[in-house]
N, C-alpha and C positions, 0 to 999 in steps of 0.2 A: 236212341234218339238225341239229337244233338242238344246243346245248351240253348241255341238259338230259337230252335221249334219249341222247347218246352218253355222258354220265356215267352213266345208268342203265346202257346197255349194258355199259361198262367195270365198274361194281358188280357185275353179274350174274356177268361173266366173272371176276371175282376171286372172288367166293363160291363158284363152280365149282370154280376152280383151288384154292381153300383146302380143298375137301373130298378134294383127292386127297393120299394119301401123301407125304411130303417128297421121296423118292428122286423120284416122279412128277414132282412139281413141279420138281425139277432138271433133269429129262429134258426138260419141257416148254420150260423157260427154255432149254436148249440149242437145241432145235429152232427155237424161233422166232429165237433169235440167228442161227442158220445160214440161215434163211430170210431174215432181213433182210440179211446179208452176201450172199447170193446175187442179191437183188434190187437192193441197191447196185451190185453188179458187173456187172449185165446193164444198169442205166443208165449206167454208165461207157463200157461197150462202145458202147452207142448213140450217146453223147456223142462218143467217140473216131471212129467211123463218121462221123458228122456232120461234125467237124472235118477229117477226111481229104478227103471229099468238098468240102467249101469250100476246102480247099487246092487240091486238083485243079483246081477251077473259077476258081482265081486271085481268091478272095473274101476271102482273107486277107491284111492286112497287116503289114509288119515293121517295126520300128522302136523307138525309145526313147521315153521320157516327153517328151521335149524334141519330138520330131518329132510326137507325137501331139498336143501342144498347139499346134505351128505348124499343123497341119492343122486343127485345130477353130478357129484363129484366122481362118482364111481363108474 
C-alpha cells in the first residue's frame, strides 16, 4: 500500500472521528489504546514462549560481553 493511499485512509478516519462527539472521541481513544496494549501483550507472550523453547532446546548462550567478543573472534 502506498504512502499516499495510507495517508488518504488516515485522513478519512480522522474526519470520521472528528464527526463524533468529544466524549465518543475519548472513548474511541481508550478502546484503541487498550487494543494496542492487548496486541503488544500477545506479542510479548509469543516472544517469551519462543525464548523458553530456545532455552529448552539448548539454543541459548550465556555469558558476558567479553565472552561474546571472544566467540565472535574465533
